[in-house]
MIFI-285616 format. One record per residue: residue in three letters; y, z, x of N, C-alpha, C, CB in turn. Coordinates in steps of 0.2 Angstrom, whole numbers, plus 5000, padded with zeros to 4 digits. Glycine has a CB too. Layout:
! MIFI-285616
AlaYZXYZXYZXYZX ...
This chain:
! MIFI-285616
Unk501851525009501351485013501551415014500651505010 Unk501451385020501551315021500951275018501551305029 Unk501151225015500751175012500651115017500951145005 Unk500151115022500051065027499950995024499451085031 Unk499550995018499350935015500050905012498850935010 Unk500450945009501050925006501450895012501450985003 Unk501550925017501950905023501650835026501950955029 Unk500950835026500650765028500850715023499850775028 Unk500750725017500950675012501650655012500750695005 Unk502050695015502850685015503050655022503150745013 Unk502550645026502750615033502450655039503450605033 Unk502150705038501850755043501250725046501850825041 Unk500850775049500250765052499650805049500250785059 Unk499050775050498450805047498150855053497850755045 Unk497550885052497250925056497150895063496650955054 Unk497150835064496950795070497650765073496450745069 Unk498150785070498850765072498950685071498950775080 Unk498650665066498650595063499150595058498050565061 Unk499550535057500050525052499650485047500750495054 Unk499950485041499650445035499750365037500050455029 Unk500350345040500350275042499850255047501050255044 Unk499750305052499150285057498550275054499150345062 Unk498350325049497650315046497650255042497550375041 Unk498150235038498150175034498150115038498750175029 Unk498350115044498350055048497650045052498850065054 Unk497150095051496550085054496150035051496150155054 Unk495650005055495249945052494749975048494949905058 Unk494349935044493849955039493249985043493649895036 Unk493149965049492550005052492750075054492449965059 Unk493350085056493550155057493550195050494250165060 Unk493850165045493850195038493050215036494150155033 Unk492650175037491950185035491650235039491550115036 Unk491750235046491350285050491650355051491250255057 Unk492350355049492650425050492650455043493450415053 Unk492550525044492350555037492850615036491750585037 Unk493350625040493850685039494550665037493850725045 Unk494650605035495350585033495450575025495450515036 Unk494950565022494950555014495250615011494250525012 Unk495050675013495250735010495950745011494850795014 Unk496250715016497050725017497350675013497150715025 Unk497150615012497450565008497350575001497050495009 Unk496850614999496650624992496450694991496150574989 Unk496850744992496650814992496450844985497250864994 Unk496050894985495750924979495950994979495050914978 Unk495851034973495951104973495251144974496251114966 Unk494751114977494151144978493951124985493551114973 Unk493551164988493351164995492951094996492951224998 Unk493051065001492651005003491951025006492950965008 Unk491450985003490751005006490650965013490250985001 Unk491050925015490950885021491450895027490950815019 Unk492050935025492450945030492751015030493050885030 Unk492651055035492951125035493651125036492551165040 Unk493951075038494651065040495051035034494851025046 Unk494751015029495050985023495451035019494550955018 Unk496051015017496551055013496251075006497251025013 Unk496451125004496251144997496951164993495851214997 Unk497051124988497651124985497751194980497751064980 Unk498351224980498551274975498951244970498951334979 Unk499051274965499451254959500151234962499551304953 Unk500451274966501051264969501051194973501351324973 Unk500551184977500451124981500451064976499851124985 Unk500051064971500051014966500650994963499551034960 Unk501051054961501751044958502151004963502051104955 Unk502151034969502651004974502450924975502551044981 Unk501850914976501650844977501850794971500850834978 Unk501750824965501850784959502650774959501650824953 Unk503050814961503750814961504050774967504050874961 Unk503650764972503850734978503850654978503550754984 Unk504450624978504450554978504150524984505150524977 Unk504250554990503950524996503150534996504250565002 Unk502950594993502250594993501950544988502050674991 Unk502250534982501950494978501950414980502350494971 Unk502450404984502450334987501850324992503150324991 Unk501750384996501250385001500550384998501250435006 Unk500450414992499850414988499650344986499850464983 Unk500150314983500150244981499850194987500750214978 Unk500150204993499950164998499250185000500450185004 Unk499050245000498350265001497850234996498250335001 Unk498050224990497650194985497550124987497950204978 Unk498150094988498150014990497650004996498849994992 Unk497750045001497250035007496550045005497450085012 Unk496350095001495650105000495450054995495550174996 Unk495850024991495649964986495549904991496249954981 Unk495949894996495849845001495149855004496449835006 Unk495049915006494449925010493849915005494350005012 Unk493849934999493249924995493249854992493249974989 Unk493749824992493749754990493449704996494449724988 Unk493649725002493349685007492649695009493749695013 Unk492349745007491649765008491249775002491649825013 Unk490649755001490249774995489649804997490149714991 Unk489549825003488949865005488849935001488849875012 Unk489449954999489450014995489150004988490150044995 Unk489149944986488849934979488149924979489149864976 Unk487849984979487149994980486950064976486950004987 Unk486350074976486150134972486450204974485350144973 Unk486550214980486950264983487250254990486450334984 Unk487850274990488250264997488750314997488550194997 Unk488850345003489350395004490050375001489450415011 Unk490150315000490850294997490850314990490950214998 Unk490350324987490350344980490650414979489650354977 Unk490550454984490850524984491650514986490550574990 Unk491750464990492550454991492850434985492550404997 Unk492550384981492850364975492850414970492350304972 Unk492450464969492450514965493050564967491850564965 Unk493150574973493750614976494350574974493650624984 Unk494450514975495050474973495250484966494950404975 Unk494750474961494850484954495150554953494250464950 Unk494750604955494950674954495650694957494350724957 Unk495750674963496350684966496950654962496350664973 Unk496850594961497450554957497550594951497250484956 Unk497050614947497250654941497650714942496550674937 Unk497450754948497850814950498550794952497450854955 Unk498650754957499250744960499650684959499150744968 Unk499450644955499850584952499850574945499650524956 Unk499350604941499350594934498750554932499950574932 Unk498650564925498050534922498050454922497950554915 Unk498750434922498750354922498550324928499450334920 Unk498750364934498650334940497850334941498950384946 Unk497550384939496750384939496450334935496550454937 Unk496750324929496450264925496550204928496850274918 Unk497150194931497350124934496750114940498050124937 Unk496650164943496150154949495450144945496050224953 Unk495250174940494650164937494550094934494550214931 Unk495150074931495150004929495049954935495849984926 Unk495349964941495149924946494449924948495649944952 Unk494149984948493449994950493049964946493350074951 Unk493149964939492749934934492749854935492949954927 Unk493349834937493449764938493049744944494149744939 Unk493149784950492849764956492049764956493049814961 Unk491749814952491049814952490749764947490849884949 Unk491149744942490949684938490349694935491049624942 Unk489949644936489249634933488749674937489049564932 Unk488949704942488449734947488349814945488749734954 Unk488649834939488549904937487849924938488749904930 Unk487349884937486649904937486349924944486149854934 Unk486749904949486649914956486849984959486949864961 Unk487250014955487450084956487150134952488250084956 Unk486950194955486650244951487050254944486650314955 Unk486750254939487150274932487450334932486650264927 Unk487250384936487550454936488250444939487150504940 Unk488350404944488950384947489450354942488950344954 Unk489150304939489550264934489850314929489150204931 Unk489350354926489550394921490050454924488950434918 Unk489950474930490450524933491150494934490150544939 Unk491150424936491750394937492050374930491650324941 Unk491750384925491950374918492150304917492550414917 Unk491750254919491950184919491750154912491650144925 Unk491350174909491150144903491650154897490450174900 Unk492050204898492550214893493250184895492650284891 Unk493350164901493950134903494150074900494050134911 Unk494750064898494949994895495149994888494449944897 
């Protein structure tokens, strides 16, 4: 079976015929208002609750992505772009925002497809970014992101 998300992460197209570089070049407004790209940048092994076209990883897909230098480079670029997005905007630092689900997806996906250290590095950045504003985000999200134990 063809792994469409593997191909996407290695230079192919998503379900809307977008490439990873095209998505990463979009402005912050597009990233905020578009809801079907994050599942391709950071795929999971479970069905998405918000996008019926989102890929679902198999064990073989995870192994392929883990072993693909090109996919790993593109995943790192995706992390950098999302860090830039969340660094440039702080409206998501609030009790609840849909970006909290995106952040959860990034952490889970990185654990699966890039390893625990990549996920911890992102969590470290997130903890730094939120800083003293922890109390503005729902404690359930903070606990789910596992930020109190990072570092």
